VOLUM-495263 format. One line per 5 residues: their letters; for each residue x, y, z of N, C-alpha, C, CB. Coordinates in nm, 3 decimals. Glycine has a CB too. Example, Ala and Ser with C-alpha at 12.3 -4.5 7.8 and 13.67 -1.06 7.14 Angstrom:
BEGIN
as	1.319,-0.569,0.780,1.230,-0.450,0.780,1.320,-0.330,0.780,1.131,-0.447,0.905 | 1.285,-0.225,0.708,1.367,-0.106,0.714,1.290,0.003,0.787,1.408,-0.060,0.572 $
***
This chain:
BEGIN
mdcvi	13.459,1.909,6.405,13.540,1.966,6.499,13.529,1.909,6.645,13.513,2.104,6.496 | 13.399,1.827,6.668,13.370,1.752,6.754,13.491,1.625,6.797,13.243,1.711,6.706 | 13.527,1.575,6.662,13.610,1.479,6.659,13.747,1.530,6.703,13.607,1.421,6.533 | 13.794,1.630,6.664,13.922,1.686,6.682,13.935,1.723,6.837,13.941,1.812,6.586 | 13.840,1.775,6.882,13.828,1.802,7.052,13.849,1.675,7.108,13.676,1.860,7.112 $
kswiv	13.766,1.576,7.091,13.764,1.469,7.143,13.900,1.402,7.143,13.669,1.404,7.087 | 13.951,1.392,7.023,14.118,1.326,7.019,14.205,1.403,7.103,14.195,1.331,6.862 | 14.174,1.523,7.114,14.273,1.618,7.190,14.260,1.564,7.329,14.236,1.788,7.182 | 14.146,1.553,7.393,14.099,1.518,7.538,14.171,1.381,7.564,13.922,1.504,7.555 | 14.134,1.277,7.458,14.201,1.153,7.481,14.354,1.157,7.468,14.147,1.055,7.390 $
atltd	14.423,1.229,7.386,14.568,1.235,7.388,14.621,1.286,7.491,14.619,1.297,7.294 | 14.560,1.363,7.581,14.632,1.406,7.688,14.630,1.310,7.801,14.585,1.530,7.727 | 14.564,1.203,7.812,14.537,1.101,7.908,14.635,1.007,7.870,14.393,1.045,7.910 | 14.670,0.917,8.001,14.726,0.809,7.976,14.647,0.698,7.891,14.764,0.768,8.093 | 14.742,0.589,7.830,14.667,0.508,7.757,14.556,0.439,7.808,14.738,0.430,7.710 $
dlgei	14.563,0.392,7.934,14.440,0.304,7.976,14.338,0.382,8.032,14.473,0.197,8.076 | 14.340,0.524,8.065,14.266,0.610,8.102,14.185,0.660,7.962,14.350,0.710,8.180 | 14.250,0.678,7.849,14.217,0.718,7.732,14.116,0.625,7.695,14.323,0.730,7.645 | 14.150,0.500,7.712,14.053,0.380,7.635,13.921,0.387,7.707,14.116,0.209,7.649 | 13.931,0.408,7.833,13.824,0.424,7.916,13.721,0.514,7.881,13.865,0.457,8.030 $
isaqg	13.783,0.634,7.851,13.702,0.771,7.834,13.650,0.730,7.688,13.804,0.934,7.842 | 13.727,0.691,7.577,13.686,0.661,7.472,13.564,0.570,7.430,13.777,0.628,7.436 | 13.577,0.454,7.537,13.453,0.385,7.536,13.325,0.421,7.581,13.470,0.294,7.589 | 13.336,0.533,7.657,13.205,0.588,7.736,13.118,0.657,7.651,13.236,0.687,7.853 | 13.181,0.723,7.546,13.100,0.839,7.481,13.164,0.868,7.337,13.105,0.982,7.578 $
starh	13.074,0.909,7.256,13.125,0.916,7.110,13.138,1.063,7.102,13.022,0.851,6.989 | 13.105,1.181,7.194,13.124,1.314,7.156,13.219,1.371,7.249,12.999,1.389,7.153 | 13.270,1.479,7.215,13.375,1.551,7.299,13.301,1.580,7.445,13.427,1.702,7.219 | 13.196,1.607,7.433,13.112,1.631,7.570,13.127,1.513,7.661,12.949,1.653,7.542 | 13.083,1.386,7.585,13.068,1.278,7.665,13.216,1.246,7.731,13.006,1.159,7.579 $
awlav	13.316,1.261,7.644,13.444,1.245,7.670,13.495,1.320,7.816,13.515,1.297,7.543 | 13.473,1.456,7.803,13.492,1.560,7.897,13.416,1.523,8.028,13.445,1.695,7.838 | 13.289,1.468,8.026,13.211,1.446,8.133,13.281,1.313,8.207,13.056,1.428,8.085 | 13.324,1.214,8.084,13.389,1.086,8.178,13.517,1.128,8.260,13.441,0.951,8.075 | 13.606,1.229,8.178,13.724,1.261,8.261,13.695,1.335,8.408,13.815,1.352,8.172 $
esqfl	13.622,1.422,8.387,13.529,1.509,8.497,13.501,1.387,8.621,13.351,1.575,8.413 | 13.420,1.291,8.585,13.387,1.196,8.669,13.481,1.105,8.736,13.311,1.133,8.612 | 13.610,1.077,8.647,13.718,1.012,8.698,13.800,1.091,8.789,13.793,0.966,8.598 | 13.821,1.212,8.769,13.888,1.303,8.850,13.820,1.356,8.968,13.926,1.403,8.776 | 13.703,1.396,8.937,13.635,1.486,9.055,13.527,1.393,9.139,13.545,1.628,8.983 $
gnhea	13.516,1.268,9.095,13.431,1.186,9.152,13.454,1.121,9.295,13.417,1.096,9.063 | 13.595,1.135,9.303,13.640,1.082,9.421,13.726,1.210,9.512,13.737,0.947,9.377 | 13.663,1.296,9.468,13.718,1.431,9.531,13.744,1.429,9.673,13.623,1.546,9.512 | 13.661,1.406,9.774,13.656,1.410,9.898,13.779,1.289,9.966,13.496,1.388,9.930 | 13.771,1.188,9.900,13.849,1.081,9.938,14.000,1.108,9.907,13.797,0.959,9.870 $
rsihl	14.018,1.176,9.781,14.177,1.199,9.729,14.198,1.309,9.818,14.210,1.241,9.554 | 14.122,1.436,9.865,14.160,1.532,9.974,14.228,1.471,10.093,14.040,1.601,10.023 | 14.141,1.362,10.150,14.182,1.305,10.275,14.304,1.256,10.273,14.103,1.209,10.318 | 14.304,1.202,10.167,14.432,1.093,10.143,14.559,1.198,10.135,14.417,0.985,9.975 | 14.541,1.294,10.052,14.674,1.389,10.003,14.674,1.466,10.164,14.637,1.525,9.828 $
etqlr	14.588,1.497,10.237,14.607,1.570,10.330,14.672,1.514,10.466,14.494,1.621,10.344 | 14.647,1.366,10.472,14.727,1.290,10.591,14.860,1.257,10.514,14.645,1.136,10.657 | 14.863,1.254,10.370,15.018,1.221,10.333,15.100,1.352,10.367,15.041,1.181,10.160 | 15.027,1.471,10.337,15.122,1.590,10.379,15.150,1.612,10.522,15.067,1.718,10.334 | 15.045,1.599,10.619,15.069,1.601,10.750,15.170,1.518,10.798,14.963,1.577,10.812 $
nfiqg	15.187,1.353,10.733,15.281,1.278,10.808,15.389,1.247,10.728,15.228,1.160,10.863 | 15.403,1.331,10.621,15.569,1.351,10.541,15.671,1.374,10.637,15.587,1.491,10.434 | 15.769,1.277,10.628,15.898,1.339,10.695,16.009,1.338,10.576,15.953,1.242,10.839 | 16.113,1.389,10.638,16.237,1.415,10.542,16.333,1.294,10.500,16.329,1.518,10.611 | 16.331,1.197,10.622,16.428,1.091,10.605,16.568,1.110,10.556,16.376,1.008,10.524 $
dlsvt	16.582,1.037,10.446,16.705,1.060,10.374,16.698,1.156,10.247,16.756,0.927,10.332 | 16.601,1.220,10.243,16.582,1.304,10.123,16.669,1.437,10.126,16.430,1.341,10.111 | 16.716,1.459,10.017,16.778,1.624,10.060,16.683,1.716,10.075,16.873,1.697,9.953 | 16.714,1.853,10.130,16.628,1.951,10.159,16.552,1.986,10.020,16.706,2.069,10.225 | 16.642,2.016,9.913,16.552,2.018,9.778,16.446,1.923,9.759,16.633,1.997,9.660 $
dychk	16.471,1.794,9.756,16.364,1.704,9.749,16.257,1.700,9.838,16.408,1.594,9.749 | 16.293,1.707,9.933,16.190,1.713,10.076,16.080,1.828,10.051,16.288,1.762,10.235 | 16.163,1.939,10.014,16.058,2.047,10.008,15.984,2.041,9.886,16.116,2.183,10.020 | 16.045,2.003,9.763,15.973,1.989,9.648,15.846,1.889,9.663,16.070,1.944,9.542 | 15.874,1.795,9.735,15.771,1.688,9.733,15.641,1.724,9.818,15.835,1.554,9.788 $
lkkma	15.689,1.818,9.947,15.570,1.882,10.001,15.488,1.969,9.938,15.598,1.941,10.095 | 15.564,2.074,9.867,15.499,2.171,9.756,15.413,2.094,9.661,15.611,2.248,9.666 | 15.457,1.994,9.613,15.374,1.934,9.508,15.269,1.877,9.580,15.443,1.831,9.417 | 15.249,1.813,9.703,15.129,1.775,9.771,15.033,1.897,9.799,15.166,1.705,9.901 | 15.091,2.004,9.835,15.006,2.124,9.860,14.944,2.180,9.734,15.088,2.232,9.927 $
ndlma	15.010,2.162,9.642,14.965,2.228,9.510,14.867,2.108,9.455,15.105,2.270,9.396 | 14.874,2.003,9.475,14.771,1.890,9.433,14.647,1.904,9.519,14.832,1.737,9.452 | 14.653,1.942,9.662,14.533,1.967,9.742,14.475,2.096,9.679,14.565,1.982,9.902 | 14.556,2.188,9.653,14.502,2.324,9.593,14.413,2.306,9.476,14.617,2.416,9.546 | 14.463,2.188,9.373,14.394,2.170,9.273,14.258,2.114,9.304,14.464,2.099,9.190 $
lgevv	14.254,2.036,9.418,14.124,1.985,9.448,14.010,2.081,9.526,14.151,1.865,9.529 | 14.066,2.186,9.532,13.995,2.298,9.623,14.042,2.304,9.758,13.845,2.279,9.634 | 14.129,2.245,9.811,14.169,2.259,9.944,14.289,2.342,9.961,14.190,2.132,10.002 | 14.247,2.452,10.021,14.354,2.552,10.039,14.468,2.510,10.147,14.285,2.688,10.085 | 14.591,2.522,10.114,14.697,2.508,10.202,14.778,2.637,10.223,14.781,2.402,10.153 $
tdhtl	14.773,2.727,10.321,14.847,2.823,10.334,15.003,2.821,10.348,14.796,2.873,10.421 | 15.066,2.922,10.304,15.205,2.909,10.314,15.248,2.884,10.449,15.268,3.022,10.264 | 15.199,2.948,10.555,15.218,2.932,10.709,15.212,2.781,10.740,15.099,3.014,10.797 | 15.098,2.699,10.694,15.081,2.581,10.714,15.185,2.480,10.635,14.949,2.563,10.688 | 15.218,2.517,10.532,15.316,2.450,10.458,15.481,2.452,10.532,15.311,2.524,10.311 $
vlnvi	15.481,2.580,10.560,15.644,2.581,10.634,15.600,2.510,10.772,15.730,2.770,10.669 | 15.511,2.517,10.869,15.489,2.419,10.968,15.512,2.268,10.947,15.364,2.435,11.004 | 15.455,2.238,10.841,15.483,2.084,10.801,15.627,2.056,10.757,15.389,2.040,10.676 | 15.672,2.151,10.691,15.830,2.131,10.658,15.915,2.137,10.791,15.889,2.255,10.552 | 15.880,2.224,10.882,15.966,2.200,11.013,15.904,2.071,11.092,15.963,2.343,11.118 $
rglne	15.789,2.055,11.092,15.766,1.928,11.157,15.835,1.801,11.102,15.628,1.906,11.155 | 15.861,1.781,10.972,15.905,1.673,10.934,16.065,1.652,10.900,15.828,1.650,10.835 | 16.140,1.767,10.961,16.279,1.762,10.923,16.335,1.653,11.005,16.355,1.897,10.943 | 16.453,1.598,10.962,16.525,1.503,11.023,16.595,1.576,11.124,16.609,1.427,10.934 | 16.695,1.487,11.215,16.750,1.532,11.338,16.867,1.624,11.286,16.798,1.407,11.438 $
cfrhv	16.932,1.630,11.170,17.022,1.716,11.133,16.986,1.867,11.154,17.049,1.686,11.005 | 16.865,1.870,11.096,16.813,1.999,11.088,16.721,2.053,11.192,16.752,2.008,10.974 | 16.701,1.979,11.297,16.612,2.008,11.429,16.658,2.167,11.460,16.654,1.887,11.578 | 16.770,2.202,11.489,16.805,2.343,11.542,16.762,2.442,11.425,16.974,2.359,11.581 | 16.754,2.433,11.304,16.726,2.510,11.184,16.571,2.551,11.208,16.754,2.421,11.040 $
gtllr	16.494,2.411,11.251,16.360,2.414,11.230,16.322,2.514,11.379,16.289,2.241,11.216 | 16.398,2.489,11.490,16.363,2.560,11.622,16.381,2.725,11.590,16.473,2.503,11.754 | 16.479,2.736,11.499,16.521,2.897,11.479,16.394,2.930,11.372,16.711,2.929,11.397 | 16.355,2.847,11.274,16.256,2.916,11.203,16.126,2.933,11.278,16.233,2.849,11.081 | 16.105,2.854,11.371,15.957,2.860,11.436,15.969,2.984,11.529,15.911,2.710,11.529 $
rarpf	16.115,3.026,11.582,16.104,3.140,11.639,16.107,3.275,11.584,16.176,3.134,11.712 | 16.135,3.273,11.458,16.151,3.384,11.374,16.016,3.471,11.353,16.205,3.333,11.242 | 16.061,3.620,11.377,15.960,3.697,11.352,15.989,3.822,11.241,15.920,3.743,11.485 | 15.922,3.838,11.155,15.796,3.766,11.120,15.827,3.621,11.065,15.716,3.850,11.010 | 15.722,3.541,11.065,15.727,3.400,11.044,15.752,3.385,10.911,15.609,3.328,11.085 $
ptfle	15.870,3.286,10.861,15.920,3.291,10.741,15.825,3.218,10.633,16.053,3.237,10.750 | 15.836,3.287,10.501,15.737,3.206,10.403,15.811,3.064,10.359,15.701,3.304,10.254 | 15.753,3.000,10.269,15.787,2.880,10.235,15.942,2.898,10.176,15.677,2.821,10.137 | 15.969,2.984,10.087,16.072,2.992,9.996,16.184,3.041,10.081,16.041,3.081,9.874 | 16.169,3.136,10.193,16.268,3.168,10.301,16.310,3.051,10.383,16.213,3.269,10.393 $
arddl	16.214,2.959,10.416,16.248,2.832,10.499,16.328,2.761,10.418,16.130,2.744,10.545 | 16.274,2.733,10.283,16.369,2.645,10.212,16.507,2.681,10.186,16.320,2.619,10.095 | 16.534,2.801,10.165,16.646,2.872,10.146,16.729,2.849,10.234,16.630,2.992,10.138 | 16.658,2.876,10.392,16.767,2.870,10.506,16.824,2.705,10.534,16.688,2.937,10.659 | 16.729,2.632,10.503,16.745,2.479,10.507,16.858,2.449,10.401,16.599,2.397,10.468 $
ileel	16.848,2.481,10.281,16.945,2.462,10.174,17.087,2.500,10.208,16.904,2.540,10.058 | 17.076,2.630,10.272,17.217,2.685,10.303,17.287,2.604,10.430,17.205,2.851,10.340 | 17.203,2.560,10.503,17.263,2.486,10.616,17.297,2.348,10.573,17.168,2.480,10.737 | 17.236,2.301,10.460,17.271,2.160,10.400,17.393,2.172,10.338,17.171,2.104,10.296 | 17.431,2.291,10.289,17.564,2.316,10.195,17.659,2.340,10.305,17.558,2.454,10.078 $
tmeth	17.626,2.418,10.415,17.738,2.443,10.509,17.770,2.306,10.581,17.700,2.560,10.617 | 17.667,2.223,10.619,17.708,2.073,10.652,17.787,1.997,10.590,17.621,1.998,10.653 | 17.761,1.989,10.460,17.864,1.921,10.373,17.999,1.965,10.347,17.816,1.912,10.256 | 18.007,2.113,10.347,18.137,2.171,10.362,18.216,2.142,10.474,18.128,2.298,10.359 | 18.150,2.103,10.595,18.215,2.128,10.706,18.248,1.967,10.751,18.124,2.225,10.811 $
kdspa	18.208,1.853,10.652,18.199,1.722,10.692,18.354,1.667,10.724,18.123,1.640,10.576 | 18.460,1.702,10.660,18.594,1.673,10.691,18.664,1.760,10.793,18.666,1.677,10.574 | 18.605,1.880,10.819,18.678,1.968,10.915,18.693,1.907,11.022,18.624,2.089,10.945 | 18.606,1.869,11.100,18.634,1.814,11.256,18.745,1.700,11.276,18.492,1.746,11.317 | 18.773,1.606,11.180,18.877,1.504,11.162,19.014,1.607,11.143,18.841,1.395,11.018 $
talta	18.999,1.698,11.053,19.130,1.763,11.064,19.179,1.851,11.195,19.135,1.848,10.952 | 19.070,1.908,11.254,19.100,1.969,11.382,19.138,1.878,11.475,18.996,2.040,11.434 | 19.098,1.762,11.489,19.118,1.646,11.595,19.257,1.613,11.559,19.010,1.509,11.585 | 19.297,1.590,11.427,19.464,1.553,11.411,19.544,1.647,11.475,19.521,1.550,11.259 | 19.516,1.785,11.430,19.582,1.881,11.474,19.609,1.909,11.615,19.533,1.970,11.426 $
sttps	19.490,1.861,11.706,19.509,1.908,11.848,19.553,1.806,11.909,19.396,1.961,11.919 | 19.571,1.686,11.851,19.647,1.553,11.919,19.793,1.561,11.920,19.617,1.415,11.841 | 19.836,1.617,11.826,19.988,1.632,11.821,20.053,1.692,11.938,20.027,1.713,11.708 | 20.152,1.619,11.991,20.218,1.680,12.126,20.291,1.787,12.082,20.315,1.582,12.211 | 20.310,1.892,12.164,20.370,1.997,12.166,20.488,1.989,12.243,20.293,2.087,12.200 $
papas	20.641,2.030,12.202,20.742,2.020,12.259,20.749,2.145,12.387,20.845,2.021,12.147 | 20.825,2.099,12.488,20.815,2.210,12.595,20.888,2.314,12.574,20.849,2.172,12.721 | 20.864,2.429,12.627,20.934,2.554,12.565,21.095,2.570,12.634,20.829,2.703,12.602 | 21.169,2.626,12.533,21.335,2.595,12.551,21.362,2.696,12.676,21.447,2.641,12.390 | 21.322,2.794,12.723,21.352,2.890,12.813,21.280,2.876,12.956,21.321,3.014,12.748 $
sgmgv	21.229,2.752,12.973,21.173,2.738,13.080,21.233,2.718,13.206,21.106,2.662,13.062 | 21.364,2.653,13.191,21.463,2.656,13.298,21.440,2.523,13.360,21.447,2.779,13.401 | 21.362,2.439,13.300,21.318,2.311,13.386,21.429,2.207,13.365,21.164,2.245,13.336 | 21.481,2.134,13.449,21.566,2.017,13.429,21.513,1.917,13.356,21.606,1.963,13.541 | 21.607,1.806,13.354,21.553,1.691,13.283,21.464,1.626,13.335,21.633,1.606,13.254 $
ggnsk	21.453,1.594,13.464,21.358,1.536,13.550,21.240,1.617,13.602,21.426,1.491,13.655 | 21.224,1.742,13.530,21.112,1.822,13.569,21.149,1.901,13.677,20.997,1.746,13.600 | 21.259,1.896,13.733,21.281,1.962,13.867,21.315,2.119,13.817,21.417,1.882,13.964 | 21.271,2.204,13.916,21.309,2.351,13.867,21.434,2.386,13.934,21.195,2.466,13.902 | 21.519,2.421,13.879,21.652,2.469,13.950,21.700,2.569,13.882,21.763,2.369,13.962 $
ppnnr	21.765,2.665,13.964,21.826,2.785,13.890,21.934,2.759,13.814,21.866,2.886,13.974 | 21.950,2.816,13.718,22.074,2.797,13.629,22.192,2.814,13.698,22.078,2.887,13.516 | 22.300,2.732,13.662,22.428,2.746,13.737,22.511,2.855,13.659,22.510,2.600,13.748 | 22.468,2.982,13.759,22.532,3.072,13.718,22.623,3.163,13.815,22.446,3.131,13.657 | 22.748,3.179,13.790,22.836,3.229,13.911,22.801,3.358,13.958,22.981,3.237,13.877 $
rskrg	22.750,3.463,13.837,22.722,3.598,13.856,22.610,3.607,13.931,22.709,3.670,13.740 | 22.551,3.514,13.963,22.427,3.524,14.041,22.444,3.528,14.188,22.341,3.415,14.009 | 22.583,3.477,14.214,22.602,3.472,14.354,22.604,3.609,14.407,22.725,3.400,14.390 | 22.656,3.622,14.556,22.636,3.734,14.629,22.730,3.831,14.585,22.644,3.711,14.766 | 22.866,3.798,14.569,22.985,3.884,14.537,22.981,3.956,14.423,23.098,3.815,14.528 $
gggkg	22.904,3.910,14.324,22.903,3.992,14.195,22.999,3.898,14.079,22.976,4.163,14.229 | 23.123,3.891,14.146,23.204,3.819,14.045,23.241,3.867,13.924,23.151,3.717,14.015 | 23.233,3.983,13.889,23.276,4.035,13.765,23.225,4.150,13.728,23.257,3.956,13.671 | 23.223,4.169,13.578,23.145,4.268,13.530,22.992,4.260,13.524,23.190,4.289,13.413 | 22.899,4.350,13.497,22.755,4.303,13.522,22.711,4.336,13.633,22.733,4.173,13.516 $
nnggg	22.594,4.325,13.657,22.528,4.350,13.780,22.428,4.224,13.821,22.449,4.489,13.765 | 22.374,4.220,13.915,22.290,4.115,13.966,22.140,4.134,13.915,22.297,4.114,14.124 | 22.119,4.086,13.820,21.945,4.086,13.769,21.921,4.208,13.709,21.822,4.072,13.896 | 22.030,4.289,13.649,21.967,4.407,13.583,21.966,4.517,13.664,21.833,4.384,13.541 | 21.975,4.528,13.798,21.943,4.649,13.887,22.062,4.737,13.865,21.922,4.613,14.051 $
pprqg	22.061,4.864,13.934,22.159,4.962,13.927,22.303,4.898,13.964,22.118,5.079,14.023 | 22.404,4.951,13.895,22.544,4.895,13.942,22.563,4.942,14.082,22.671,4.947,13.848 | 22.653,4.829,14.158,22.696,4.897,14.295,22.789,4.993,14.278,22.753,4.805,14.395 | 22.802,5.021,14.382,22.908,5.139,14.401,22.969,5.126,14.548,22.834,5.297,14.383 | 23.102,5.073,14.535,23.158,5.074,14.661,23.114,4.942,14.735,23.115,5.203,14.735 $
prhh	23.169,4.911,14.834,23.157,4.796,14.906,23.048,4.821,15.027,23.301,4.754,14.956 | 22.980,4.697,15.027,22.874,4.726,15.126,22.906,4.705,15.277,22.759,4.641,15.093 | 22.842,4.761,15.384,22.884,4.744,15.500,22.776,4.684,15.575,22.933,4.857,15.551 | 22.762,4.613,15.643,22.689,4.544,15.716,22.665,4.594,15.845,22.733,4.433,15.719 $
***
């Protein structure tokens, strides 16, 4: 039975690490202690390294999904080493490392009450990323539409040179000159005396 357990332990390791572990002991207990010393012997150094990596990680050109996945993996690795990373701390690190495109969303997340969870913050950022991808072509289309010259209105009464002249209409003169009235007012009744 000891041989089966030892082969199971060695089979779960990478080839080079499996060779190191196999050479250090003949029993399953020796193999387990060798694995433990390999992974936990530098516990503090690995914790410091991972913590620094988590605090300094920035999004750069990564998608929101990849960025959040990498941060979450770092937090999980720290937790596996016994270092607790709270959800609040993880969200603050997500916001801190966002690239310029998402700074406004980061500001909104920081001001949200109650403070968002990691999953809520990630979902908001993914939604913003999808919105930005949808609207990539929209500004160019809107600009094209707004730069098309519009014709002058037909009923403006403007002359060719932009001079504003009243239309040449004989009925608008003082005598009336025929049927109709002047400007839509009440019809005249009889001659006017001055």
